[in-house]
C-alpha positions as CSV (number, residue, x, y, z in Angstrom):
1,M,10.1,6.5,-7.3
2,E,11.1,4.7,-4.1
3,K,10.9,0.9,-3.8
4,Q,8.5,-0.2,-1.1
5,K,10.1,-2.1,1.7
6,T,8.7,-5.4,2.6
7,Q,8.0,-5.8,6.3
8,S,9.0,-9.0,7.9
9,F,8.3,-10.0,11.5
10,D,10.5,-12.0,13.7
11,R,8.4,-14.2,15.9
12,G,11.3,-14.9,18.3
13,S,11.8,-18.4,17.0
14,A,15.5,-18.2,17.7
15,L,14.6,-18.7,21.4
16,S,12.5,-21.7,20.7
17,I,13.6,-25.3,21.5
18,F,11.4,-26.7,18.7
19,G,12.2,-26.8,15.1
20,S,8.9,-25.5,13.8
21,D,6.2,-23.2,15.1
22,R,3.5,-25.7,14.3
23,K,5.2,-28.3,16.6
24,E,5.6,-25.7,19.4
25,D,1.9,-24.7,19.1
26,L,0.8,-28.3,19.3
27,I,2.9,-29.0,22.4
28,A,1.5,-25.9,24.0
29,L,-2.1,-27.0,23.3
30,V,-1.4,-30.5,24.7
31,L,0.2,-29.1,27.8
32,A,-2.7,-26.7,28.3
33,L,-5.2,-29.6,27.9
34,V,-3.4,-31.8,30.4
35,L,-3.1,-28.9,32.9
36,S,-6.8,-28.0,32.6
37,L,-7.8,-31.7,33.0
38,F,-5.6,-32.0,36.1
39,I,-7.2,-28.9,37.7
40,Y,-10.7,-30.1,36.7
41,I,-10.2,-33.5,38.2
42,S,-8.4,-32.4,41.4
43,Y,-11.2,-29.9,42.4
């Protein structure tokens, strides 16, 4: 019988400037909020 291979996915974190995915996601959320507030206020 063959052993089942475990799939692992590379999320591209080698290109990230942050140490963790959670920190990267949090920074992206904050930047999106700031950008949306800026657009909302300026129009």
